C-alpha positions in Angstrom: 22.4 -1.3 20.6 19.1 0.5 20.3 18.9 3.1 17.6 19.9 6.5 19.1 18.2 8.3 16.2 14.6 7.2 17.1 12.8 10.3 18.4 10.2 10.3 21.2 7.1 8.2 20.3 3.8 9.7 19.5 1.0 9.3 22.0 -2.2 7.4 21.4 -3.3 4.3 19.5 -5.3 6.1 17.0 -2.3 7.7 15.3 -0.8 4.3 14.6 -4.1 2.9 13.3 -4.7 5.8 11.0 -1.0 6.0 9.8 -1.1 2.2 8.9 -4.4 2.6 7.1 -3.3 5.6 5.1 -0.1 3.8 4.1 -2.0 0.7 3.0 -4.5 2.6 0.8 -1.9 3.7 -1.7 -0.3 0.2 -2.3 -2.6 -0.6 -5.3 -5.6 -2.6 -4.2 -7.7 0.4 -3.6 -7.3 1.1 -7.3 -7.3 -2.3 -8.9 -9.5 -4.5 -6.6 -12.8 -3.3 -8.0 -12.2 -4.7 -11.5 -10.5 -7.9 -10.1 -13.6 -8.5 -7.9 -15.9 -8.4 -10.9 -13.5 -10.4 -13.2 -13.2 -13.3 -10.7 -16.6 -13.9 -9.6 -17.5 -11.1 -7.2 -18.3 -12.3 -3.7 -16.1 -15.5 -3.8 -13.1 -13.3 -4.8 -13.8 -10.7 -2.1 -14.2 -13.3 0.6 -10.9 -14.8 -0.4 -9.3 -11.4 -0.2 -10.8 -10.7 3.2 -9.7 -14.1 4.6 -6.2 -13.4 3.3 -6.0 -9.9 4.7 -7.1 -10.9 8.2 -5.6 -14.4 8.5 -2.3 -13.9 6.8 -1.4 -10.2 6.1 -2.6 -8.9 9.5 -0.4 -11.4 11.6 2.6 -10.4 9.4 2.0 -6.7 9.7 1.5 -7.1 13.5 4.8 -9.0 13.7 6.6 -6.2 11.9 5.1 -3.6 14.2 6.2 -5.7 17.2 9.7 -6.0 16.0 10.0 -2.2 15.6 8.6 -1.6 19.0 11.0 -4.2 20.5 14.1 -2.9 18.7 13.3 0.9 18.6 15.4 1.2 15.5 15.6 1.0 11.8 14.4 -2.2 10.1 18.0 -3.4 10.1 18.6 -2.3 13.7 15.3 -3.7 15.0 15.9 -7.2 13.5 19.6 -7.1 14.6 18.6 -6.3 18.3 15.9 -9.0 18.3 18.5 -11.5 16.9 20.9 -10.6 19.7 18.1 -11.0 22.3 17.2 -14.4 20.9 20.7 -15.5 20.3 20.2 -15.9 16.6 22.6 -15.0 13.6 23.0 -11.3 12.7 22.4 -12.3 9.1 18.7 -12.0 9.7 19.3 -8.2 9.8 19.8 -8.4 6.0 16.0 -8.8 5.8 15.7 -5.2 6.9 18.1 -4.1 4.0 15.9 -6.1 1.6 12.7 -4.4 2.8 14.4 -1.0 2.2 15.4 -1.9 -1.4 11.8 -3.0 -2.2 10.5 0.2 -0.6 12.7 2.1 -3.0 11.4 0.3 -6.0 7.9 0.9 -5.0 8.7 4.5 -4.3 9.6 4.9 -8.0 6.4 3.4 -9.1 4.2 5.4 -6.8 6.0 8.7 -7.5 5.2 8.1 -11.2 1.5 7.2 -10.6 1.0 10.2 -8.3 2.4 12.5 -11.0 0.2 11.0 -13.5 -2.9 11.3 -11.2 -2.2 14.9 -10.6 -1.9 15.5 -14.4 -5.2 13.7 -15.1 -7.0 15.7 -12.2 -5.7 19.0 -13.7 -6.8 18.0 -17.1 -10.3 17.2 -16.0 -10.6 20.2 -13.9 -9.4 22.4 -16.9 -11.9 20.7 -19.2 -9.2 19.4 -21.5 -10.9 16.0 -21.6 -14.6 17.2 -21.7 -16.7 14.9 -23.8 -13.6 13.2 -25.1 -13.9 9.8 -26.8 -12.2 6.7 -25.5 -9.6 6.9 -28.2 -8.8 10.6 -27.3 -8.4 9.7 -23.6 -6.1 6.8 -24.7 -4.0 9.0 -26.7 -3.7 11.4 -23.9 -2.6 8.8 -21.5 -0.2 7.4 -24.1 1.5 10.8 -24.4 1.5 11.1 -20.7 3.4 7.8 -20.2 6.0 8.9 -22.9 6.7 12.4 -21.4 6.0 11.5 -17.8 5.4 15.2 -17.0 8.6 15.9 -15.0 7.1 19.2 -14.0 4.8 17.2 -11.6 7.2 14.5 -10.6 9.6 16.6 -8.6 7.0 18.6 -6.7 5.4 15.3 -5.6 8.9 14.1 -4.4 9.8 17.4 -2.9 6.5 17.5 -0.8 7.2 14.0 0.4 10.8 14.9 1.3 9.7 17.8 3.4 7.0 15.8 5.1 9.6 13.0 5.9 12.3 15.5 7.0 10.0 17.0 9.6 10.2 13.8 11.5 8.1 10.6 11.8 5.7 12.1 14.3 4.8 14.9 12.0 4.8 12.9 8.9 2.6 10.2 10.4 0.3 12.8 11.9 -0.1 14.4 8.4 -1.0 11.2 6.6 -3.0 9.8 9.5 -4.9 12.9 10.6 -5.0 15.1 7.5 -4.6 12.9 4.4 -6.8 10.0 5.5 -9.9 12.2 6.4 -9.5 14.1 3.2 -9.5 10.8 1.2 -12.6 9.6 3.2 -14.5 12.9 2.5 -13.5 12.8 -1.2 -14.5 9.2 -1.7 -17.9 9.7 0.1 -18.7 12.7 -2.1 -18.0 10.5 -5.2 -20.2 7.7 -3.8 -23.0 10.3 -3.4 -22.4 11.4 -7.1 -22.5 7.8 -8.2 -25.8 7.2 -6.5 -27.2 10.0 -8.5 -25.8 9.5 -11.9 -24.5 5.9 -12.0 -26.1 2.5 -12.6 -26.1 0.9 -9.1 -27.9 -2.2 -10.1 -25.4 -3.0 -12.9 -22.6 -2.3 -10.6 -24.0 -4.5 -7.8 -24.3 -7.4 -10.3 -20.8 -6.9 -11.5 -19.1 -6.5 -8.1 -21.0 -8.6 -5.7 -22.7 -11.4 -7.6 -21.8 -14.9 -6.5 -20.4 -16.2 -9.7 -18.6 -19.3 -8.7 -18.1 -20.4 -12.4 -15.7 -17.5 -12.9 -13.9 -18.1 -9.6 -11.2 -20.7 -10.5 -7.6 -21.1 -9.6 -6.6 -17.9 -11.2 -9.4 -16.1 -9.2 -8.2 -17.6 -5.9 -4.6 -16.7 -6.7 -5.6 -13.1 -7.5 -7.7 -12.8 -4.3 -4.8 -14.2 -2.1 -2.2 -12.1 -3.7 -4.2 -8.9 -3.5 -4.9 -9.6 0.1 -1.2 -10.2 0.9 0.1 -7.0 -0.9 -2.5 -4.6 0.4 -1.3 -4.5 4.0 2.2 -3.3 3.3 3.8 -6.0 5.3 7.4 -6.9 4.4 8.4 -3.4 3.4 9.6 -2.1 6.8 6.8 0.3 7.2 5.3 -1.5 10.2 8.7 -1.7 11.8 9.3 2.0 11.5 5.8 2.8 12.8 6.3 0.4 15.7 9.6 2.0 16.6 7.8 5.3 17.1 4.7 3.9 18.8 4.2 3.8 22.6 5.1 0.4 24.0 1.8 -0.1 25.8 -0.4 -0.3 22.6 -2.3 -3.5 21.6 -0.4 -3.8 18.2 -2.5 -6.7 16.9 -5.8 -4.9 17.5 -4.4 -1.7 16.1 -3.3 -3.6 12.8 -6.7 -5.2 12.5 -8.4 -1.8 13.0 -6.1 -0.2 10.2 -6.9 -3.1 7.9 -10.7 -2.7 8.5 -10.3 1.0 7.4 -8.3 0.0 4.4 -11.0 -2.6 3.4 -13.7 0.1 3.8 -11.7 2.3 1.4 -11.6 -0.5 -1.2 -15.4 -0.8 -1.0 -16.0 2.9 -1.2 -13.8 3.0 -4.4 -15.8 0.1 -5.9 -19.2 1.6 -5.0 -18.0 5.0 -6.4 -16.4 3.9 -9.7 -18.2 0.8 -11.1 -21.7 2.5 -11.3 -20.2 5.4 -13.3 -18.3 3.0 -15.6 -21.5 1.0 -16.1 -23.7 4.0 -17.0 -21.0 5.0 -19.5 -20.9 1.5 -21.0 -17.2 1.1 -20.1 -16.2 -2.4 -19.1 -13.6 -2.3 -16.3 -10.3 -3.8 -17.4 -7.1 -4.9 -15.8 -4.1 -2.7 -15.7 -3.4 0.9 -15.9 -5.9 1.3 -18.7 -8.7 0.9 -16.2 -7.5 3.8 -14.1 -6.2 6.2 -16.7 -8.4 5.5 -19.6 -11.7 4.0 -18.6 -12.2 6.2 -15.5 -11.3 9.5 -17.1 -13.5 8.7 -20.0 -16.5 7.9 -17.7 -16.1 11.1 -15.8 -15.6 13.2 -18.8 -18.8 12.2 -20.4 -21.1 12.6 -17.4 -22.8 15.7 -16.0 -20.4 17.5 -13.6 -18.1 14.6 -14.2 -15.0 16.8 -14.7 -15.4 18.1 -11.1 -15.9 14.8 -9.5 -13.2 13.2 -11.7 -10.8 15.7 -10.5 -11.7 15.0 -6.9 -11.2 11.3 -7.5 -7.9 11.6 -9.0 -6.8 14.1 -6.4 -7.8 11.6 -3.7 -6.0 8.8 -5.5 -2.9 11.0 -5.7 -3.1 11.8 -1.9 -3.4 8.0 -1.1 -0.1 7.5 -3.2 1.5 10.4 -1.4 0.7 8.9 2.0 2.3 5.6 1.0 5.3 7.4 -0.5 6.0 9.2 2.8 5.6 5.9 4.6 7.9 4.0 2.3 10.6 6.7 2.6 10.9 6.0 6.4 12.6 2.6 6.3 15.2 4.0 3.9 15.7 7.2 6.0 16.0 5.3 9.3 18.7 2.9 7.8 20.7 5.9 6.4 20.5 7.7 9.7 21.5 4.6 11.6 24.1 3.0 9.3 25.7 6.2 7.9 25.0 8.6 10.8 23.3 11.2 8.5 21.0 13.9 9.6 17.3 13.3 8.9 17.1 16.2 6.5 20.1 14.8 4.4 18.8 11.3 4.6 15.3 12.5 3.3 16.9 14.5 0.5 19.2 11.6 -0.5 16.1 9.3 -0.7 14.1 11.7 -2.7 17.0 12.4 -5.1 17.6 8.7 -5.6 14.0 8.1 -6.5 14.0 10.9 -9.0 17.2 9.7 -10.5 15.8 6.2 -11.1 12.7 7.8 -12.6 14.9 9.8 -15.0 16.7 6.6 -16.0 13.5 4.5 -16.5 13.3 5.1 -20.3 16.6 3.3 -20.7 15.0 0.1 -19.2 11.6 0.3 -20.6 11.8 -3.3 -22.0 12.2 -4.8 -18.5 9.4 -2.7 -16.7 6.8 -5.5 -16.7 9.5 -8.0 -15.4 10.6 -5.5 -12.7 7.0 -5.3 -11.4 6.6 -9.0 -11.2 10.0 -9.2 -9.4 8.9 -6.6 -6.8 5.8 -8.6 -6.1 7.9 -11.8 -5.7 10.4 -9.9 -3.6 7.8 -8.7 -1.2 6.4 -12.2 -0.8 10.0 -13.4 0.0 10.4 -10.7 2.7 7.0 -11.6 4.2 8.0 -15.3 4.3 11.3 -14.6 6.0 9.6 -12.2 8.4 7.0 -14.9 9.4 9.7 -17.5 9.8 11.9 -15.2 12.0 9.2 -14.0 14.4 7.3 -17.3 14.5 10.2 -19.8 14.6 13.4 -18.0 15.6 12.2 -15.6 18.4 11.3 -17.2 21.8 7.7 -17.1 22.6 8.3 -15.2 26.0 10.1 -12.4 24.2 7.3 -12.0 21.7 4.5 -12.2 24.3 6.4 -9.7 26.5 6.1 -7.2 23.6 2.5 -7.9 23.0 1.3 -8.2 26.6 -1.7 -5.9 26.0 -3.4 -8.5 23.8 -5.7 -10.9 25.5 -4.4 -14.5 25.7 -6.8 -16.0 23.3 -6.0 -13.4 20.6 -2.3 -13.9 21.1 -2.6 -17.7 20.8 -4.6 -17.4 17.5 -2.1 -14.9 16.1 1.0 -17.0 17.2 -0.3 -20.2 15.6 -1.5 -18.5 12.5 1.9 -16.9 12.2 3.7 -20.2 12.7 1.6 -22.8 10.9 -0.7 -21.0 8.4 1.3 -18.0 7.1 4.5 -19.7 5.8 2.7 -22.4 3.8 0.3 -19.9 2.1 3.2 -17.6 1.3 5.3 -20.5 -0.1 2.5 -21.7 -2.4 1.7 -18.2 -3.7 5.5 -17.4 -4.2 5.9 -20.6 -6.3 2.8 -19.7 -8.4 4.1 -16.1 -8.8 7.5 -17.3 -9.9 6.6 -20.1 -12.2 3.2 -19.0 -13.7 3.3 -18.3 -17.4 
């Protein structure tokens, strides 16, 4: 049965494109890709990332959107409906439940990051870090990770709960038509600031040099993994968005347009941050230290840096907020369909569960790094199963009937990539992720 809880779809392709792009921007690559690019050889890494985004991640995300449009239900309901239509086992619907669990885990991480970003933005704006040394910024961040600032965590989650409870049309309109433009304007203002006060030449050498000596197996793996995780495929977001989109949209071209916007955001962040880090003699490094120590230190020691630093961390928090709202949707839709809850109650339960897990995190501090790695591996597994289900278990006429707006040549390219390129790439990367030291 189709999901009776699915409201009327929004109108227009642009909302789907903007909502997908906004959701993708908060998944991490917009914050970590600049230093990875420089660390792994510049242009070779970036080309690997782009190839993965458009040849592997895009077909998967388009498959997810197509499933949502076909089933018009929650991730579980959409896959169950497609299985019924294809005469396949209902066990495939467990994939939707796995997507929701991964979305919940990422919600916890993003809620924490968003609250930290708001905290740093306020600290910069209030001149608490003005002319601070690297050691002082590091101590500030260390204290922030210990206390977590609960006073900011619950407002972030409360705002996301309110946005989600309004309904998917309103939530996606907010993140697509309000949050995304604000992010774009904010990043462009920081780029303008970086042109005036940063070291563009040093940044260009760091980011875009063709250093093939540093591009080795680890660089290729990092580029492919970053390209896979940036699109948000395998988390149920695409399925939920597709369930609310008009049926006559060209889903594959919409996904490609959204990922082009996401890639533009990655480039803007790189051009905005690296010149400022270079002029401040800060070497970009991997991990949260890059974002919460190196970047605040650079802004705090430049003219007008506190203002533009607050803008940057506000923009980054908005990107996380957009993704939080999008990640709540798979859980909410499953709660509504499977437990017959109202949307408001399902939204409140989701936000409350996330806050409860955050409150309990100090009890599991020793397994935090392992959990992060397991989440990445879990996303790769759901992507692999998604590709196998759509590419090998659904009849081609059923899939083509849902994607009839795509030209024949584009559909054929997508179909063969999904069947013969996507599964081997995912299998190899998953093995490396699981068995690497």
